[in-house]
C-alpha positions as a printed Julia matrix, in Angstrom:
423×3 Matrix{Float64}:
  74.51   91.38  49.57
  74.5    89.67  52.89
  77.41   87.23  53.24
  75.65   84.78  55.5
  72.09   83.77  56.19
  71.28   81.83  59.36
  74.99   81.08  59.85
  75.49   79.58  56.38
  77.45   81.35  53.61
  75.5    82.49  50.59
  76.74   82.48  47.04
  77.41   85.73  45.25
  74.24   87.22  43.73
  72.16   84.61  45.57
  69.52   87.23  46.31
  68.89   88.03  42.66
  65.34   87.52  41.41
  66.33   85.89  38.12
  67.8    82.4   38.07
  70.36   83.11  35.37
  71.78   85.96  37.44
  72.12   83.67  40.46
  73.93   81.08  38.33
  76.24   83.64  36.67
  79.01   83.59  39.36
  79.18   79.78  39.21
  79.39   79.83  35.42
  82.17   82.44  35.39
  84.14   80.62  38.08
  83.8    77.31  36.23
  84.93   78.79  32.92
  87.91   80.51  34.53
  88.92   77.33  36.3
  88.64   75.2   33.15
  90.55   77.73  31.03
  93.24   78.84  33.47
  94.19   75.4   34.82
  95.64   73.93  31.58
  96.84   77.34  30.39
  98.88   77.87  33.55
 100.49   74.45  33.26
 101.42   75.0   29.59
 102.78   78.54  30.09
 104.81   77.71  33.19
 106.37   74.63  31.61
 106.77   75.67  27.95
 107.52   79.39  28.3
 109.1    79.69  31.71
 110.73   76.24  31.81
 109.32   75.28  35.21
 109.17   71.64  36.26
 105.94   69.98  35.15
 105.02   68.68  38.6
 105.59   72.05  40.27
 103.71   73.83  37.47
 100.74   71.48  37.85
 100.62   71.99  41.62
 100.76   75.77  41.23
  98.09   75.7   38.51
  95.7    73.75  40.71
  96.35   76.0   43.73
  95.86   79.15  41.65
  92.78   78.06  39.65
  90.69   75.6   41.66
  89.96   78.02  44.57
  88.08   80.25  42.11
  85.11   77.88  42.54
  85.29   78.41  46.3
  85.33   82.17  45.72
  81.64   82.07  44.74
  80.74   81.24  48.35
  83.82   82.14  50.42
  85.97   84.6   48.42
  88.18   85.56  51.37
  89.13   81.93  52.04
  89.84   81.47  48.34
  92.03   84.6   48.38
  94.24   83.17  51.13
  94.99   80.12  48.95
  95.39   81.93  45.62
  97.53   84.74  47.09
  99.86   82.26  48.74
 100.05   80.18  45.54
 100.82   83.27  43.43
 103.63   84.33  45.74
 104.96   80.76  45.83
 104.84   80.65  42.03
 106.84   83.88  41.78
 109.48   82.46  44.12
 109.58   79.2   42.16
 110.24   81.1   38.94
 113.4    82.6   40.49
 114.97   79.15  40.22
 114.59   78.87  36.45
 116.03   80.85  33.56
 113.29   82.49  31.47
 113.35   85.18  28.85
 113.31   88.84  29.92
 110.23   89.56  27.81
 108.12   87.31  30.01
 106.15   88.94  32.8
 107.36   88.38  36.39
 106.56   87.94  39.28
 103.01   87.15  38.18
 102.39   85.73  34.69
  99.29   86.89  32.71
  97.08   83.91  33.59
  97.67   84.56  37.29
  96.67   88.18  36.79
  93.38   87.12  35.17
  92.47   84.76  38.0
  93.54   87.23  40.7
  91.55   90.1   39.19
  88.42   87.91  39.07
  89.01   86.92  42.68
  89.42   90.56  43.76
  86.12   91.4   42.03
  84.4    88.66  44.05
  85.99   90.01  47.23
  84.73   93.5   46.46
  81.19   92.19  46.01
  81.26   90.43  49.39
  83.64   92.02  51.93
  83.59   95.36  53.74
  85.88   98.29  53.08
  88.37   97.46  55.85
  88.92   93.95  54.51
  89.34   95.24  50.97
  91.95   97.78  52.08
  93.9    95.07  53.94
  93.76   92.8   50.88
  95.07   95.57  48.63
  97.87   96.42  51.09
  98.9    92.77  51.18
  98.83   92.65  47.39
 100.93   95.8   47.05
 103.34   94.7   49.77
 103.97   91.33  48.12
 104.34   92.92  44.7
 106.83   95.54  45.9
 108.73   93.05  48.05
 109.17   90.61  45.2
 110.29   93.48  42.96
 113.54   93.74  44.91
 114.38   90.18  43.79
 113.48   90.66  40.1
 115.89   88.65  37.96
 115.79   91.11  35.04
 115.15   94.34  36.88
 111.8    95.89  37.73
 109.53   98.15  35.71
 106.02   99.56  35.54
 104.57   96.37  34.07
 105.54   94.45  37.22
 103.02   96.61  39.14
 100.04   95.36  37.1
  99.26   92.88  39.88
  98.77   95.72  42.35
  97.03   98.11  39.96
  94.57   95.66  38.42
  93.84   94.06  41.77
  93.07   97.46  43.3
  90.8    98.41  40.41
  88.86   95.13  40.75
  88.54   95.59  44.53
  87.3    99.16  44.05
  84.81   98.18  41.34
  83.4    95.3   43.37
  83.14   97.49  46.48
  81.29  100.21  44.58
  78.84   97.7   43.13
  78.26   96.13  46.55
  77.63   99.47  48.27
  75.32  100.55  45.45
  73.37   97.33  45.89
  73.21   97.94  49.66
  71.85  101.46  49.1
  69.2   100.17  46.69
  68.21   97.41  49.09
  67.83   99.89  51.94
  65.78  102.19  49.75
  63.45   99.3   48.87
  63.17   98.38  52.56
  62.41  101.99  53.46
  59.76  102.18  50.75
  58.24   98.94  52.05
  58.23  100.29  55.6
  56.7   103.56  54.41
  53.99  101.7   52.51
  53.26   99.57  55.59
  53.07  102.72  57.73
  50.67  104.31  55.26
  48.49  101.2   55.35
  48.66  101.12  59.13
  47.75  104.8   59.36
  44.8   104.25  57.02
  43.64  101.32  59.14
  43.9   103.38  62.33
  41.97  106.23  60.75
  39.22  103.81  59.67
  39.11  102.27  63.15
  38.84  105.74  64.69
  36.03  106.61  62.29
  34.14  103.43  63.19
  34.66  104.17  66.88
  33.26  107.68  66.45
  30.22  106.36  64.6
  29.56  103.72  67.24
  29.94  106.25  70.02
  27.77  108.88  68.38
  24.96  106.5   67.42
  24.83  103.29  69.44
  26.46  104.38  72.69
  24.37  107.53  72.83
  21.06  105.68  72.41
  22.08  103.02  74.93
  22.85  105.74  77.45
  19.43  107.28  76.88
  17.73  103.88  77.38
  19.67  103.35  80.63
  18.74  106.75  82.03
  15.08  106.42  81.07
  14.8   102.94  82.58
  16.58  103.98  85.79
  14.39  107.08  86.31
  11.07  105.5   85.33
  10.08  104.63  88.92
  10.69  108.24  89.97
   8.94  109.81  87.01
   5.96  107.41  87.06
   4.81  107.07  90.68
   1.99  104.6   89.99
   4.13  101.83  88.47
   3.18   98.33  89.64
   6.01   96.32  91.27
   6.37   93.93  88.35
   6.66   96.85  85.9
   9.23   98.54  88.16
  11.21   95.3   88.19
  10.99   95.15  84.41
  12.45   98.67  84.1
  15.24   97.7   86.49
  16.05   94.69  84.29
  16.04   96.87  81.17
  18.44   99.33  82.82
  20.79   96.54  83.91
  20.85   94.99  80.44
  21.42   98.39  78.83
  24.28   99.15  81.24
  25.89   95.8   80.47
  25.58   96.41  76.72
  26.95   99.92  77.14
  29.93   98.55  79.05
  30.72   96.08  76.26
  30.33   98.84  73.7
  32.78  101.06  75.57
  35.33   98.26  75.79
  34.95   97.73  72.05
  35.48  101.43  71.45
  38.62  101.29  73.56
  40.01   98.48  71.42
  39.21  100.34  68.21
  40.86  103.53  69.45
  43.94  101.89  70.95
  46.36  100.64  68.27
  48.37   98.68  70.84
  45.35   96.83  72.24
  45.71   93.08  71.92
  42.49   92.17  73.63
  39.97   93.27  76.21
  41.31   94.21  79.64
  38.01   93.29  81.31
  37.11   89.59  81.66
  35.2    88.29  78.68
  31.84   86.58  79.18
  31.76   82.81  79.06
  29.59   79.82  79.99
  28.96   81.17  83.51
  27.27   84.29  82.15
  24.88   82.47  79.79
  22.44   81.98  82.65
  22.08   85.74  82.95
  21.23   85.96  79.27
  18.54   83.31  79.74
  17.05   85.14  82.73
  16.97   88.44  80.85
  15.19   86.78  77.9
  12.7    85.04  80.19
  11.75   88.39  81.69
  10.6    89.61  78.27
   7.65   87.18  78.46
   8.92   84.11  76.65
   9.63   80.96  78.71
  13.2    79.71  78.42
  14.35   76.26  79.51
  18.09   76.24  80.29
  20.4    73.26  80.75
  23.76   74.63  81.95
  27.2    73.08  81.74
  29.91   73.7   84.34
  32.8    72.26  82.31
  36.07   74.17  82.09
  36.48   75.35  78.5
  39.07   77.54  76.75
  38.33   81.26  76.92
  37.8    81.53  73.17
  35.27   78.68  73.21
  33.4    80.14  76.19
  33.18   83.55  74.54
  31.98   82.03  71.25
  29.29   80.0   73.07
  28.12   83.12  74.91
  27.87   85.18  71.73
  26.05   82.4   69.87
  23.43   82.07  72.62
  23.18   85.85  72.88
  22.47   86.26  69.17
  20.12   83.27  69.08
  18.01   84.59  71.99
  17.98   88.05  70.41
  16.61   86.5   67.21
  13.9    84.74  69.22
  12.84   88.03  70.82
  12.86   89.8   67.44
  11.2    87.18  65.26
   9.27   84.86  67.62
   8.22   86.9   70.68
   6.67   84.79  73.43
   7.88   81.47  71.94
   9.13   78.79  74.29
  12.89   78.42  73.94
  15.25   75.63  74.96
  18.92   76.38  75.59
  21.32   73.58  76.46
  25.08   73.27  76.87
  26.79   69.9   77.0
  30.19   68.32  76.47
  30.32   65.33  74.13
  33.2    62.93  74.62
  34.78   60.7   71.95
  33.31   57.25  71.5
  34.93   54.32  73.28
  37.75   52.71  71.29
  36.16   49.26  71.52
  38.79   47.84  73.84
  37.33   49.08  77.07
  40.03   51.67  77.43
  39.42   54.89  79.33
  40.47   58.41  78.62
  43.7    59.3   80.42
  43.36   61.54  83.43
  43.13   65.11  82.24
  42.92   64.0   78.61
  40.33   65.8   76.47
  41.2    64.6   73.02
  38.25   65.08  70.65
  35.86   66.62  73.21
  33.41   69.2   71.92
  31.05   71.68  73.51
  27.56   71.45  72.04
  25.5    74.65  72.1
  21.85   74.07  71.25
  19.17   76.78  71.03
  15.72   75.7   69.83
  12.59   77.85  69.88
   9.0    76.83  69.25
   6.75   78.81  66.93
   5.41   82.02  68.51
   1.99   81.69  70.21
   0.64   84.35  67.92
   2.05   85.61  64.65
   3.86   88.88  65.35
   1.97   91.96  64.2
   5.18   93.38  62.79
   8.89   93.18  63.23
  10.14   94.4   66.59
  13.23   95.82  64.92
  13.21   97.87  61.73
  16.15   97.8   59.36
  17.88   94.74  60.75
  21.25   93.94  59.25
  20.67   90.23  58.81
  24.23   89.53  59.95
  23.3    87.42  62.98
  23.84   84.0   61.41
  26.87   85.27  59.52
  28.43   86.41  62.79
  27.68   83.04  64.41
  29.35   81.16  61.57
  32.4    83.39  61.76
  32.78   82.81  65.5
  32.38   79.06  65.09
  34.91   79.0   62.26
  37.46   80.91  64.37
  37.6    78.06  66.9
  37.41   75.29  64.29
  33.84   74.22  65.04
  30.68   73.64  63.02
  27.27   75.33  62.99
  23.91   73.96  61.89
  21.07   76.48  61.73
  17.67   76.31  60.08
  13.88   76.31  60.5
  11.96   73.37  61.94
   8.91   71.74  60.34
   6.59   73.06  63.07
   7.62   76.67  62.45
  10.34   76.94  65.08
  14.05   77.44  64.61
  17.1    75.46  65.65
  20.74   76.5   66.1
  23.33   73.85  66.98
  27.05   74.57  67.3
  29.88   72.12  67.94
  32.99   73.79  69.41
  36.22   71.8   69.99
  37.73   71.93  73.48
  41.28   70.67  72.86
  43.99   73.21  72.05
  45.25   71.23  69.07
  41.77   71.32  67.51
  41.35   75.08  67.93
  42.27   77.07  64.84
């Protein structure tokens, strides 16, 4: 039961899940205040013969702070304890019957016991011990001035107060232990989930290494050694093998970086620079070397890293689809930055302002010159467009992809450039 949250005091049982439990301390305090206030006035005036004005003041000081005890029980104790002691001293000035309880009448005992219970539910052991010592000290000290002699019943204030403090402290510590157990169980469950995730990531990394990385390594070695194994290769074929080896090495490097991220639980991103707009030209050149003409319109604008990486991956996947499904088709790749329309008042964008700007990535391919004899890749996953849409959605952009009437295919992505538009 934490006493404060963000510097503000919390009511007793404020952390309970049920509303009626949270309202219970307020209801008890209100009932005690309503009952004890008039009762104290009547008993002090009618039974003890105390002046009505003094009795009313003592009743208010002893009962009203019980409402404060719901939020600040220690502050309420200062007021009630002082009022109880003052009431005992005030009763020394009147003549009351010996059968009546002194120094603390029954209604004061009821209020004080309730207050001690609230203290036990909120304060630490050291505070509770000090409160009980103050209670016992005042009780014993006043006993020396007892008008009719002292007895065991005069110690009820100390005994009942101590019992209430002990009961409240036990309940509070029990609640603390249960809360810590729940927290530990939550942490353990989170650790189990984290361990499961790490095991799954390690399994994926092993599969990628054993299957994809191995085959990419074989392709790289075969392409690099082709000119030595095949002495009669024409120059253009030798150049083609060199291009294949370079592309395979680049793909293998990206695969190894991905494996490093999967295997490292603390990795928050790639350590190597991620590809962006500047590397799209290399993709275009590699695709053009496969035999299909590619027309490229670059863009040298400065874009956020996430946008540049998304544009690169979109073009990469789009060109791969062209090679797989429309080999030899003419392809047009263009990058451009679209600015917001003029506001109609002739105003200009402020210097450095990029509000509403978007990077447009357009990849359009014509129909293939000849229908492909068969798919260049067997068992494709069909996740290319899904991956594009996910990347576009990550940066808050839009993607339009679909076939053209003449048999070609068009992919158009709009990626926001301003930080406030990125999601």
